[in-house]
DRENBABA-178985 format. One record per residue (C-alpha): residue number from 0; residue in one letter; chain; x, y, z. Coordinates in Angstrom, 2 decimals, always signed. Layout:
BEGIN
n,res,chain,east,north,up
NUM,A,A,X,Y,Z $
...
end
This chain:
BEGIN
n,res,chain,east,north,up
0,M,A,+32.14,-90.69,+74.97 $
1,S,A,+32.87,-94.67,+74.04 $
2,T,A,+35.51,-95.39,+71.75 $
3,S,A,+34.92,-97.72,+68.52 $
4,P,A,+36.52,-100.56,+69.19 $
5,V,A,+39.87,-101.70,+67.33 $
6,P,A,+38.93,-105.62,+66.01 $
7,E,A,+40.65,-108.36,+66.91 $
8,G,A,+43.78,-108.86,+65.08 $
9,A,A,+44.11,-105.66,+62.98 $
10,A,A,+47.66,-103.47,+64.22 $
11,A,A,+47.50,-100.16,+65.96 $
12,P,A,+47.88,-97.04,+64.81 $
13,V,A,+51.31,-95.45,+64.30 $
14,A,A,+51.33,-91.92,+65.30 $
15,K,A,+53.16,-89.91,+62.17 $
16,P,A,+56.69,-87.23,+63.87 $
17,L,A,+55.73,-83.98,+63.90 $
18,P,A,+57.86,-82.09,+61.35 $
19,P,A,+60.00,-79.67,+62.98 $
20,K,A,+59.66,-76.14,+63.83 $
21,S,A,+60.77,-73.46,+61.38 $
22,E,A,+61.14,-70.04,+61.73 $
23,P,A,+58.25,-67.43,+61.22 $
24,E,A,+57.95,-66.39,+57.48 $
25,A,A,+58.41,-62.55,+56.66 $
26,V,A,+55.23,-60.35,+55.81 $
27,P,A,+55.88,-58.52,+52.64 $
28,H,A,+55.85,-54.25,+52.50 $
29,Q,A,+51.45,-53.23,+51.51 $
30,A,A,+52.14,-50.46,+48.99 $
31,P,A,+49.66,-47.49,+50.04 $
32,R,A,+45.34,-47.85,+48.90 $
33,W,A,+45.91,-44.66,+46.67 $
34,Q,A,+47.88,-46.31,+44.45 $
35,N,A,+45.70,-49.00,+43.65 $
36,H,A,+43.13,-46.16,+42.72 $
37,V,A,+46.31,-44.66,+40.22 $
38,A,A,+44.51,-45.40,+36.33 $
39,T,A,+41.08,-44.52,+38.04 $
40,I,A,+42.02,-40.77,+38.93 $
41,F,A,+44.15,-40.63,+35.53 $
42,V,A,+40.91,-42.04,+33.54 $
43,V,A,+38.74,-39.42,+35.60 $
44,L,A,+41.29,-36.70,+34.39 $
45,L,A,+41.25,-37.46,+31.17 $
46,T,A,+38.47,-37.27,+31.23 $
47,V,A,+37.80,-33.92,+32.22 $
48,A,A,+40.20,-32.56,+30.52 $
49,V,A,+38.50,-33.58,+27.52 $
50,L,A,+34.98,-32.58,+28.25 $
51,I,A,+36.64,-29.66,+29.22 $
52,T,A,+37.96,-29.04,+26.10 $
53,L,A,+34.74,-29.93,+23.80 $
54,T,A,+32.76,-27.31,+25.62 $
55,R,A,+35.17,-24.69,+25.04 $
56,N,A,+35.71,-25.31,+21.71 $
57,W,A,+32.58,-26.60,+20.85 $
58,N,A,+31.10,-23.76,+18.65 $
59,A,A,+34.16,-22.48,+16.89 $
60,W,A,+34.55,-26.42,+16.01 $
61,E,A,+30.47,-26.77,+14.37 $
62,G,A,+31.14,-23.26,+12.83 $
63,G,A,+34.30,-23.78,+11.20 $
64,K,A,+32.92,-27.27,+9.33 $
65,V,A,+33.30,-26.41,+5.34 $
66,E,A,+29.74,-28.57,+5.33 $
67,Q,A,+26.73,-27.05,+7.62 $
68,V,A,+23.71,-29.81,+7.73 $
69,T,A,+20.43,-29.76,+9.30 $
70,D,A,+17.34,-31.81,+8.81 $
71,D,A,+15.45,-29.09,+10.13 $
72,A,A,+14.64,-27.69,+6.61 $
73,Y,A,+11.17,-27.81,+4.32 $
74,V,A,+9.71,-26.81,+1.15 $
75,R,A,+8.27,-23.98,+1.19 $
76,G,A,+6.20,-21.85,-1.29 $
77,D,A,+3.95,-18.57,-1.59 $
78,L,A,+0.73,-20.54,-0.10 $
79,T,A,-2.57,-17.62,-0.82 $
80,P,A,-5.89,-18.28,+0.46 $
81,L,A,-8.14,-16.60,-1.93 $
82,S,A,-11.00,-14.72,-0.80 $
83,T,A,-14.54,-12.17,-1.40 $
84,K,A,-14.26,-8.63,-1.13 $
85,V,A,-17.97,-8.01,-1.53 $
86,A,A,-20.91,-10.24,-0.05 $
87,G,A,-22.55,-12.27,-2.64 $
88,I,A,-24.37,-15.74,-3.62 $
89,V,A,-21.84,-18.16,-5.39 $
90,R,A,-22.88,-18.61,-9.16 $
91,A,A,-19.94,-21.21,-10.17 $
92,V,A,-16.93,-22.22,-9.11 $
93,A,A,-14.43,-23.00,-12.63 $
94,V,A,-12.16,-24.98,-11.17 $
95,A,A,-11.27,-29.05,-9.08 $
96,D,A,-9.13,-29.80,-6.27 $
97,Y,A,-5.72,-29.15,-6.32 $
98,Q,A,-5.99,-28.81,-10.29 $
99,Q,A,-3.58,-26.96,-12.04 $
100,V,A,-4.14,-23.35,-13.63 $
101,H,A,-2.51,-20.15,-15.35 $
102,K,A,-1.91,-16.79,-14.24 $
103,G,A,-6.14,-14.72,-15.32 $
104,D,A,-7.80,-17.95,-15.19 $
105,L,A,-11.60,-17.51,-13.62 $
106,L,A,-11.77,-19.62,-10.35 $
107,A,A,-15.10,-18.30,-8.52 $
108,A,A,-17.70,-16.01,-9.92 $
109,L,A,-20.53,-14.48,-7.88 $
110,Q,A,-23.94,-13.34,-8.84 $
111,D,A,-23.54,-9.90,-10.35 $
112,D,A,-26.61,-8.96,-10.74 $
113,D,A,-26.89,-5.69,-8.13 $
114,F,A,-23.21,-4.96,-9.12 $
115,L,A,-24.39,-4.70,-13.13 $
116,A,A,-27.55,-2.22,-11.64 $
117,Q,A,-24.89,-0.33,-9.27 $
118,V,A,-22.45,+0.43,-12.08 $
119,D,A,-25.79,+1.14,-14.50 $
120,Q,A,-26.77,+3.60,-11.82 $
121,A,A,-23.54,+5.37,-11.24 $
122,K,A,-23.39,+5.94,-15.09 $
123,A,A,-26.40,+7.48,-15.44 $
124,A,A,-25.05,+10.12,-12.51 $
125,V,A,-22.12,+11.05,-14.84 $
126,E,A,-23.99,+11.77,-17.59 $
127,A,A,-26.49,+13.81,-15.31 $
128,A,A,-23.49,+15.38,-13.92 $
129,R,A,-21.68,+16.48,-17.38 $
130,A,A,-24.81,+17.47,-19.08 $
131,G,A,-25.29,+19.66,-16.20 $
132,I,A,-21.97,+21.09,-17.14 $
133,E,A,-22.76,+21.48,-20.40 $
134,E,A,-25.37,+23.69,-19.35 $
135,N,A,-23.53,+25.50,-16.89 $
136,L,A,-21.01,+26.15,-20.19 $
137,R,A,-23.94,+27.57,-22.10 $
138,Q,A,-25.15,+29.98,-19.77 $
139,R,A,-22.04,+31.08,-19.14 $
140,Q,A,-21.66,+31.81,-22.76 $
141,L,A,-24.82,+33.34,-22.84 $
142,Q,A,-23.99,+35.09,-20.15 $
143,D,A,-20.83,+36.59,-22.13 $
144,T,A,-23.49,+38.03,-25.21 $
145,R,A,-24.84,+39.95,-22.79 $
146,I,A,-22.05,+41.44,-20.78 $
147,A,A,-20.61,+42.59,-24.71 $
148,K,A,-24.22,+44.12,-25.24 $
149,A,A,-23.85,+45.60,-22.22 $
150,L,A,-20.22,+46.60,-22.75 $
151,A,A,-21.73,+48.16,-26.55 $
152,G,A,-25.15,+50.37,-24.38 $
153,I,A,-21.66,+51.55,-22.45 $
154,D,A,-19.70,+52.61,-25.77 $
155,Q,A,-23.11,+53.59,-27.45 $
156,A,A,-23.77,+56.33,-24.05 $
157,K,A,-20.51,+57.71,-23.71 $
158,A,A,-20.80,+58.36,-27.24 $
159,Q,A,-24.05,+60.36,-27.15 $
160,I,A,-22.54,+62.04,-23.94 $
161,A,A,-20.23,+62.81,-27.11 $
162,A,A,-22.72,+64.27,-29.22 $
163,A,A,-24.99,+65.65,-26.93 $
164,Q,A,-22.12,+67.75,-25.26 $
165,A,A,-20.99,+69.03,-28.70 $
166,G,A,-24.66,+70.47,-29.16 $
167,K,A,-24.72,+71.60,-26.20 $
168,D,A,-21.45,+72.99,-26.94 $
169,A,A,-22.83,+74.67,-30.19 $
170,V,A,-25.71,+75.95,-29.45 $
171,Q,A,-24.22,+77.45,-26.02 $
172,A,A,-21.81,+79.81,-28.00 $
173,E,A,-25.16,+80.83,-30.27 $
174,L,A,-26.84,+81.85,-27.34 $
175,V,A,-23.93,+83.90,-25.76 $
176,R,A,-23.78,+85.47,-29.68 $
177,A,A,-27.72,+86.05,-29.27 $
178,R,A,-28.16,+87.43,-26.40 $
179,S,A,-24.62,+89.65,-27.06 $
180,E,A,-27.13,+90.31,-29.84 $
181,R,A,-29.88,+91.06,-27.96 $
182,K,A,-28.30,+93.39,-25.76 $
183,R,A,-26.83,+95.37,-28.54 $
184,Q,A,-30.05,+95.74,-29.90 $
185,E,A,-31.69,+96.74,-27.36 $
186,G,A,-29.20,+99.52,-26.86 $
187,L,A,-29.52,+100.52,-30.54 $
188,Y,A,-33.95,+100.27,-29.86 $
189,Q,A,-33.30,+102.92,-26.84 $
190,T,A,-31.26,+105.34,-29.16 $
191,H,A,-33.87,+104.44,-32.06 $
192,A,A,-30.99,+103.19,-33.92 $
193,T,A,-33.22,+100.05,-34.95 $
194,T,A,-36.84,+98.70,-35.59 $
195,E,A,-38.79,+97.11,-32.76 $
196,Q,A,-39.23,+94.04,-35.24 $
197,T,A,-35.14,+93.75,-35.19 $
198,L,A,-35.68,+93.77,-31.64 $
199,E,A,-38.05,+91.30,-31.20 $
200,A,A,-36.12,+88.90,-33.87 $
201,A,A,-33.15,+88.90,-31.58 $
202,V,A,-35.22,+88.41,-28.27 $
203,A,A,-36.70,+85.86,-30.04 $
204,S,A,-33.63,+83.68,-30.96 $
205,E,A,-32.22,+84.14,-27.64 $
206,G,A,-35.07,+82.65,-25.95 $
207,S,A,-34.64,+80.02,-29.17 $
208,L,A,-31.06,+78.90,-28.30 $
209,T,A,-31.99,+79.17,-24.48 $
210,A,A,-34.26,+76.56,-25.19 $
211,Q,A,-32.16,+74.56,-27.00 $
212,F,A,-29.68,+74.78,-24.57 $
213,A,A,-31.97,+73.27,-22.53 $
214,S,A,-32.70,+70.04,-24.80 $
215,R,A,-28.99,+69.58,-25.52 $
216,D,A,-28.39,+69.43,-21.48 $
217,A,A,-31.32,+67.29,-20.76 $
218,D,A,-29.88,+65.08,-23.66 $
219,L,A,-26.88,+65.11,-21.92 $
220,N,A,-27.99,+64.29,-18.51 $
221,Q,A,-29.66,+61.45,-20.28 $
222,A,A,-26.58,+59.67,-22.11 $
223,Q,A,-24.66,+60.44,-18.70 $
224,T,A,-28.05,+58.24,-16.86 $
225,M,A,-27.32,+55.84,-19.97 $
226,L,A,-24.21,+55.22,-19.69 $
227,R,A,-24.02,+54.45,-15.54 $
228,S,A,-27.16,+51.62,-15.99 $
229,S,A,-24.54,+50.17,-18.81 $
230,E,A,-22.08,+50.52,-17.32 $
231,L,A,-24.16,+48.47,-14.07 $
232,A,A,-25.72,+45.99,-16.20 $
233,V,A,-22.02,+45.32,-17.21 $
234,E,A,-21.09,+44.84,-13.31 $
235,A,A,-24.77,+43.00,-13.05 $
236,E,A,-23.55,+40.02,-15.74 $
237,R,A,-20.34,+40.10,-15.04 $
238,G,A,-21.76,+39.07,-11.22 $
239,A,A,-24.10,+36.68,-12.56 $
240,K,A,-20.44,+35.26,-14.85 $
241,V,A,-19.33,+35.18,-11.52 $
242,V,A,-21.73,+32.88,-10.29 $
243,L,A,-21.74,+31.00,-13.10 $
244,E,A,-18.43,+29.60,-12.87 $
245,S,A,-18.40,+29.05,-9.41 $
246,Q,A,-21.70,+27.03,-10.51 $
247,G,A,-19.13,+25.27,-12.89 $
248,V,A,-16.99,+24.60,-10.12 $
249,Q,A,-18.98,+22.40,-8.06 $
250,L,A,-20.65,+20.14,-10.95 $
251,Q,A,-17.05,+19.28,-12.33 $
252,A,A,-16.80,+18.51,-7.84 $
253,D,A,-19.74,+16.64,-8.58 $
254,L,A,-19.22,+15.04,-11.90 $
255,H,A,-15.58,+14.57,-10.33 $
256,A,A,-17.71,+12.78,-7.35 $
257,K,A,-19.64,+10.89,-9.82 $
258,Q,A,-16.76,+9.51,-11.36 $
259,A,A,-15.22,+8.18,-8.53 $
260,N,A,-18.66,+6.11,-7.31 $
261,L,A,-18.81,+4.66,-11.12 $
262,A,A,-15.02,+3.49,-10.70 $
263,A,A,-16.04,+1.95,-7.56 $
264,A,A,-17.97,+0.21,-8.35 $
265,Q,A,-16.77,-1.47,-11.73 $
266,V,A,-14.08,-2.66,-8.76 $
267,N,A,-16.95,-3.95,-6.60 $
268,L,A,-18.35,-5.35,-9.87 $
269,G,A,-14.90,-7.12,-10.76 $
270,Y,A,-15.14,-8.57,-7.34 $
271,T,A,-17.17,-10.63,-8.73 $
272,K,A,-14.79,-12.83,-9.96 $
273,I,A,-11.91,-14.13,-8.63 $
274,F,A,-8.78,-14.90,-10.77 $
275,A,A,-5.71,-17.20,-10.69 $
276,P,A,-2.66,-14.04,-9.83 $
277,D,A,-0.51,-16.39,-11.14 $
278,D,A,+0.50,-20.18,-13.22 $
279,G,A,+0.39,-22.82,-9.95 $
280,T,A,-2.00,-25.17,-8.11 $
281,V,A,-4.97,-25.10,-6.23 $
282,G,A,-6.21,-26.33,-3.17 $
283,E,A,-9.39,-27.75,-2.32 $
284,R,A,-12.55,-25.72,-2.28 $
285,Q,A,-14.32,-24.10,+0.53 $
286,V,A,-17.59,-22.37,-1.13 $
287,R,A,-20.29,-24.06,-3.66 $
288,P,A,-22.48,-22.51,-5.94 $
289,G,A,-25.52,-21.41,-4.19 $
290,Q,A,-23.47,-20.79,-0.77 $
291,L,A,-23.68,-17.01,+0.26 $
292,V,A,-20.81,-15.86,+1.26 $
293,S,A,-19.27,-12.15,+2.63 $
294,P,A,-16.61,-10.48,+2.27 $
295,G,A,-13.19,-12.58,+4.04 $
296,T,A,-14.73,-15.80,+2.91 $
297,Q,A,-11.83,-18.13,+2.20 $
298,V,A,-12.73,-19.31,-2.14 $
299,I,A,-9.46,-21.58,-2.19 $
300,S,A,-5.80,-21.32,-1.83 $
301,F,A,-3.26,-20.62,-4.59 $
302,V,A,-0.16,-22.47,-4.34 $
303,A,A,+2.56,-20.39,-6.76 $
304,L,A,+4.92,-22.55,-9.02 $
305,T,A,+8.24,-20.94,-7.45 $
306,K,A,+9.38,-23.10,-4.53 $
307,W,A,+12.32,-22.91,-2.23 $
308,V,A,+13.92,-24.57,+0.67 $
309,Q,A,+13.69,-22.67,+4.03 $
310,A,A,+16.23,-24.36,+6.23 $
311,N,A,+16.80,-23.72,+9.86 $
312,Y,A,+20.19,-23.54,+11.08 $
313,R,A,+21.27,-23.54,+15.30 $
314,E,A,+23.07,-19.81,+15.81 $
315,T,A,+26.67,-21.90,+16.45 $
316,Q,A,+26.61,-22.93,+12.13 $
317,L,A,+26.14,-19.88,+11.13 $
318,T,A,+29.81,-17.82,+11.36 $
319,N,A,+30.91,-18.76,+8.21 $
320,V,A,+27.66,-18.97,+6.49 $
321,K,A,+26.76,-16.43,+3.91 $
322,I,A,+24.95,-15.74,+0.94 $
323,G,A,+25.91,-17.28,-2.17 $
324,D,A,+26.69,-20.24,-0.95 $
325,T,A,+26.18,-23.88,-2.69 $
326,A,A,+23.72,-26.09,-0.67 $
327,E,A,+23.01,-29.72,-1.37 $
328,L,A,+19.55,-30.68,-1.20 $
329,H,A,+18.11,-34.10,-0.17 $
330,I,A,+14.45,-34.38,-0.25 $
331,D,A,+12.72,-37.67,+1.18 $
332,E,A,+9.71,-37.94,-1.05 $
333,Y,A,+13.16,-38.47,-3.91 $
334,P,A,+15.68,-40.53,-2.14 $
335,G,A,+19.05,-40.82,-3.36 $
336,R,A,+18.03,-37.58,-5.73 $
337,L,A,+20.59,-34.54,-4.95 $
338,I,A,+19.15,-31.17,-5.50 $
339,R,A,+21.81,-28.45,-6.30 $
340,G,A,+21.20,-25.01,-4.38 $
341,K,A,+22.44,-21.37,-3.41 $
342,V,A,+21.39,-19.22,-0.24 $
343,V,A,+19.92,-16.26,-1.08 $
344,E,A,+18.81,-15.05,+1.94 $
345,I,A,+19.53,-15.28,+5.54 $
346,A,A,+17.09,-14.28,+7.99 $
347,P,A,+17.75,-10.46,+10.66 $
348,A,A,+17.06,-12.29,+13.22 $
349,S,A,+16.13,-15.79,+14.97 $
350,G,A,+12.58,-18.07,+14.22 $
351,S,A,+11.57,-17.20,+17.75 $
352,Q,A,+11.19,-13.47,+17.43 $
353,F,A,+8.74,-13.74,+14.67 $
354,A,A,+7.06,-16.02,+16.95 $
355,L,A,+3.59,-14.43,+17.94 $
356,L,A,+4.81,-15.11,+21.55 $
357,P,A,+8.72,-13.99,+21.38 $
358,P,A,+10.26,-14.97,+25.04 $
359,D,A,+11.17,-12.80,+27.37 $
360,N,A,+14.85,-13.73,+28.68 $
361,A,A,+14.39,-10.86,+30.86 $
362,S,A,+12.37,-12.13,+34.04 $
363,G,A,+12.30,-14.98,+36.11 $
364,N,A,+14.99,-18.19,+35.75 $
365,F,A,+17.01,-18.68,+32.42 $
366,T,A,+17.65,-21.93,+30.48 $
367,K,A,+19.92,-21.30,+27.59 $
368,V,A,+18.58,-22.21,+24.41 $
369,V,A,+20.21,-22.59,+20.85 $
370,Q,A,+18.14,-20.21,+18.79 $
371,R,A,+17.78,-21.74,+14.64 $
372,I,A,+18.16,-18.69,+12.19 $
373,P,A,+16.09,-19.57,+8.97 $
374,V,A,+18.27,-19.65,+6.05 $
375,K,A,+16.37,-19.56,+2.44 $
376,I,A,+17.91,-21.40,-0.52 $
377,A,A,+16.98,-21.33,-4.09 $
378,L,A,+16.77,-24.52,-6.20 $
379,D,A,+19.21,-24.21,-9.46 $
380,D,A,+16.74,-25.77,-11.37 $
381,P,A,+13.58,-24.12,-11.70 $
382,A,A,+12.14,-26.75,-13.75 $
383,V,A,+12.98,-29.11,-10.38 $
384,A,A,+11.13,-26.62,-7.66 $
385,T,A,+7.63,-26.82,-9.71 $
386,T,A,+7.15,-30.07,-8.87 $
387,L,A,+8.29,-29.99,-5.35 $
388,R,A,+5.72,-29.60,-2.83 $
389,P,A,+5.12,-26.72,+0.30 $
390,G,A,+5.69,-28.99,+3.56 $
391,L,A,+8.47,-31.56,+2.09 $
392,S,A,+11.19,-32.75,+4.75 $
393,V,A,+14.45,-31.52,+3.44 $
394,V,A,+18.50,-32.32,+4.45 $
395,A,A,+20.13,-28.88,+3.68 $
396,T,A,+24.24,-29.08,+3.49 $
397,V,A,+25.45,-25.61,+2.77 $
398,R,A,+29.92,-25.43,+2.11 $
399,T,A,+30.93,-22.71,+3.82 $
400,R,A,+34.19,-22.75,+1.50 $
401,Q,A,+34.39,-23.93,-2.62 $
end
């Protein structure tokens, strides 16, 4: 390798003197590597301690708050779907959509010609049943007359028996005397102490009294036969009366059945008209005139004036919440307006338990989910409640201590 030529006339470079060698410098002592991370470790430990503290005490701190707030709250109201009970053709719908109504106002009516005819038919059946009862009553009265007549025949027969017995006894006494007289006259005739004419008169008197005795005995037998006949007639008439009384009971039961049919027909007639159950507002009409409806067809929905707020609080928020606590409500429809209320009810179970298919946490894997408990809050001002609409969003704040 060739060196660069030095120009002529240039001075040669002078070499710089080297500095004197000094003794080697001492290397400083290095600290352990872990001491460089002391601050980081401290921050991590502090963070872990804070997390543990928050985890262990968060529920207690949350439940101990004076004000419990939730935005899982909505306006609620009694929304009743009004349906038909009987089949028929809609004759008229007396209200418009979303119209305010009062209790007893007619909402819809069905054609009621068939039901009126059923009511008239049931009334006729009731009248016929009452007529049958009246006829049975008159027959029983007539039967009482017949029984009384038969009893009178018994009394008459007994009187005839007594008279025949007395006549028989009187004739029997005369017959005994006549027989004694005949025997006496026969004895006297044997001794020629009396005449044959006198004896014949005694014999004739005995024969006449014997015939009279037989007649009186026949009268007595006839009277006794009449008595038995009258007694049998009384028993027969009384038996007929018992039959009439049992028929009367059956007719009374038949009357009650006919009256029940009449009441059912009148009730069905009343079902042809649908009235407002209370003051409130109706929803959208579901039927129109001329439409054929069957039982259970929804005609219109009814929303009552009374409203309340259902706030779904987490279970950890209900530690100190109780019935009677005051509440402050903020409704999204009325921003900036404070509405006051009061806790009136706390649900006896979580919302999941009232679901159509409650969860079964006893099988499979389990993930804990904080449950929510519905709390019913009534509004202090009823006038404000009537202006609200069910379903509106609410932010509810319950004060557990005043």
